[in-house]
N, C-alpha and C positions, 0 to 999 in steps of 0.2 A: 439564609433565604431558602425557603422550601420550594422545591421544583414541582409546581402544580401542573395539572393537565394542560392548562392554557399555554404554559411555557413550552411544553413538549410540542404541542400543536403548532405554536408560532415558529419554533425552530424548524420543524419538518416542512412547514409551508415555505419558509425561507430557502431551504435546500431545494425544494421542488421548483421554486421560482428561478433560482440560479441555474438549475439544470435546463429548464425550459428556455431561458434567455440564451444559454450557451449553445444549445443545439438548434433552437428555432429562430434565433435572431442573429447572433454573432457568427455562427458557423452553419447557416442554412444551406449554403452552397459548398459542396466538397472542394477543398483546396489544400495544397501543401502548406503546412504551417511553418512559417519562417522562424529563424532563431529570435529575431527581433520581436515578433508577435508572441512567441512562447515566453520570452523574458518578461514582456509586459504583463501577460496573464499570470505568470508566476509571482510577480511583484504584487498584483492585485489580490491573488489568493492568500499570499503570506500576510499582506496588510490587513485583509479581512479577518484572518485568524488572530492577529495581534489585537485588533480592535475588539473582537469578541472576547479575547483573553482579558482585556482591560475591563470589559463589562462583568465578566465572571469575578475578577478581583474586586471590583467595586461593590457588587451586589451580594456575592457569596463569601467574600473574605479572602484574606491573604493566602491561607492554606489551599483553598480550592483553586485560586488563581495560579499558584505555583504547580499544583497537580495538573491542571490543564496544559500549562506550558511544557512541563516535563513529558507528559503523555504525548503531546503533539510532536515534540522533538524526537521521541523514540519512534513513533509511527512514521515520521518523515524520513528518518534515517533508515529504518528497516525497509521502507518502500523502495529504496534505491535498488535493492536486489531485484524487485519486480521489473525495473527498467532494463536490466540485462536480459531478462527473459523476453520482454517485449521486443527488444532489438533483434534477438535471435529468431523469434517467431516471424516477425515481419520480413526479415531477410530470407528465411527458409521458404516462405510462401510467396515471396516476391510481391508483397502488397504495395500497391502504388501509394506514395506518401500522402496524396490527397484523400485517400480513403482510410488512413490510419486513425484519424481523429474520431470517425464514426464508430469504429471498432472499440476504441478505448472508452468512448462515451458510454456505450451500452455495457461494456465490461465493468466499468466503474459503478454504474447503476446497480448491476447485479452484486458487485462487491459490497455496496452499502447495505443491501438487504441481508446478505450472508453475515456481514460483520455484526449487524444488529442482533441477529439470532445468536451468534457466538457470545456476544457481550452479555446479553441478559441471561443466557444459560450459565455462563461462567460466574457472574455475580450471584445468581441464585444458588449455585453449587457451593460457593465459598460461604455464603450466609448460612446455609443449612449444614454444610459439613466443612468446618473451618480447617480441618486437617488437610483438605485437598490442596490448600495453598502450598504445602510442602512438596506435594507431587508436582505441581506446576513449577516450583522452584528447581527441583531436580531435573525436570524435563528441559527447562531453559538452559541450565548449566551444560547438560549433555548436548543440546542443540548447538550452543556456542562453541563447545570444543569440537564437535563434528564439523561445523562450518570452517573452523580454523584449518583443518586438514583436508577439507573437501576440495577436490580439483574440479574446475569447470568442465562440464561434459556437454556434448552436443545433445540437443533436444530432438526427439523423434516423435512428432505428434501422432503419426500413424500407429504408434505403439501405446498411446494413451488409452486406458480402458474405457474412458468416457466417450472418446471419439470412435473407438471400435464398436461400442454398443450403439451409438447414434447411427452409424452407417448401416446397421442391421435393420433399422426402421425407416430410414430415408436415404435414398441414393444421393451421391455428391457429384456435381459436375467436375470434369477434369480441368476446366479453366474458369477464371474469374468472369463475373458479369457486372462490371462496374462496381458500384457501391451497394449492390443488392445482396441480401442474405439468402433469399429464396427466389427461384425462377420456375416457370412452367414451360416444359418442352413437350410438344405433342400431347397436351392435356395431362401431363404427368408432372407432379411437383418434385423439384430437386433442390437440395441445399447447395450453396456455393462454397468454395474453399474459404471465402471470407467469414462465413458462419462457423466453419471448423476452427479458424483462428480464434474467434470469439469464445467458443467452447473451451479451448485450451487455456485461454487467459482467465476465464472464470474458475476453471479447475485449479490453475496455478495459484490464484488468490486465496482459495480455500486452504491450500497447503501453507501459504505464507501466514494466513490468519492464525494457524495453530501455534505459530511462534509469537506473533505480534500481540495477540489478545492476552495470553498469559503474562507477557512482558509489561503491558500497561496495567494489568491487575496488581502488579507489584507496587504500583505508584498510587492507585486509587481504587476504592470499591464503590464509588459513586457512579451509577449507570449513566447519568447525564454527562458527567465530566469525561468518562471513557468514550461514550458514543460521539459526543461533539468533537473531541480532539481527533478521533478517528475520521470523522466526516471531513473536517477541514484538511487533514493530511491527504485523504484519498481524492477529494475534489481537486486539489492542486497537483495531483499526480500526472495528469495528461500534459499540462503545461510544462511540468518538470521534465517529462520524457522528451518533448520536442526541444527543450532548451539544452538538455544534457546528453542527448542521444549520441552526438558526435564526440563527446569528450569524457564519457564515463570510463573509458579504457585507461585514461591517465590517472585515475584515482585508485590505483591497484592496491594500496594499503587500506582502503576503506573496508574491505572484507574483514581484515583483522580487527578494525575498530568496531564493526558490527558484532563480531564474535565476542569481543571484550564486553560490550554493552549487555549482550544476552547473558553472559556468565555473571556479570555484576548484578543485574536485576534478579537473576535466579538465586544467587547467593543471598541477596537482600530478602527474598521470600523465605528462604530456608531458616535464616537466623532471626526472622521477625519476632519470634517468641522470646528471644534473648536480648536483642538490641534493635531498636527502631531507628532507621536512618532518617535524619531530618530531611524534609523534602528539598530544602535549599542545597544541602550537601549532595543529594542524589542528582539534582539538576546540574550542579557544577561539575560533578564527575562525568556525567554523560556528555556535556558540552566539551569538557576537556578531552575526552577520548576522541570525539569527532574532529575537533580542531587539530589534534596531534596527528591523526591518521591522514587528514587532508594535507597538512603541511609536509609530512613525511613523503607523501606521494609526489609532491611538487619538488622537494629537495632531492629525492632519490627516484627519478623516473625509471619505469620498467625497461629492461633491456629488450630491444626488438629481436624477435627470433630470426635467425639467418634464413635468407631465401634459398630454396633448393635450386 
C-alpha cells in the first residue's frame, strides 16, 4: 500500500482529534489523575495502537505490521526513562498533581512536532547517505554502554542552558499561579515555574529523541511507520506516567534492559551490510529483554538504602 497524502492527512487529523478530546473534553478541568483513571487510559491507548497495528498489517503487509509493532515496543520501552525525569521534575518544583496533566499534554504536543522533524531528517539522511546508518549504530552502542554505567543524578533545572536563556528574556515568578504558564503583575508579563517545568520537559525529550529515533531507524526506513509508532508511544506516555509514577522505582533492572536494547539495535545497524536480522527475530529479542528485566526486578527487589 502506497502512503498517499490523504493517508497522512487522515492520520494527522486523527491525532489532533484525540488531543482535542483529551484536553478539551476528558480533562477540561484540572484534577489529580488517579491510578484507576490512568490505567484505563493506558489500556485505551495501547488498544488503539494495536488496532492501528492490525490495520497496518492488513493494508501494508506482514513486514510493515511487524516493523510498526517492534518500533512501538522500542519507543514505549525507551520512554520509561522519561518517566523518571518527569517524576523528579514535578517533585523538585512541587507541582500539584492536578496540574501535572496539563504540563505533560503541552510537553507531549511539542515532542510530537520535534519527533516529526527528527524522523524526516533522519530518513532523508539515510536515503541520501546510506553510510550514516553505521554512525547511528555506533552511537547507539555507545549510548547503551554509557547507560549501563550511568548513575542517577539529581536534576538541576536552574542550570539548564535553555532555562537560563529563557530567564534573560522573561522574568519568572517565585511561586506557582495555579495551572497558568504566564501571569501579568503590575502590567508586566511573568512566566510561572510551571512554564519552566514545561521547558525542561521539552528539552529533555529532545535529548531522549537522539537515542530513540536512531533506534527505530534500525527497524524501518518508512517515515509513516516510524512516525505513527512514535506518535502512539508518545500519546500514551501521559497515562503511563500516572499509572507507573509510584512503582517505577521497583523496576530497577529495567535500565539494564534498555541498555541491552540500545546495544542490540546499534549492533543491528552496524552489521546491516553483512547480516540482515529478520524483523520477527528482532521483535522477539526486544520483547525477551524487556520481560527478563521486569521479571528480574520482581524476583530480586532493590535493597533499600539505610536511613541516616
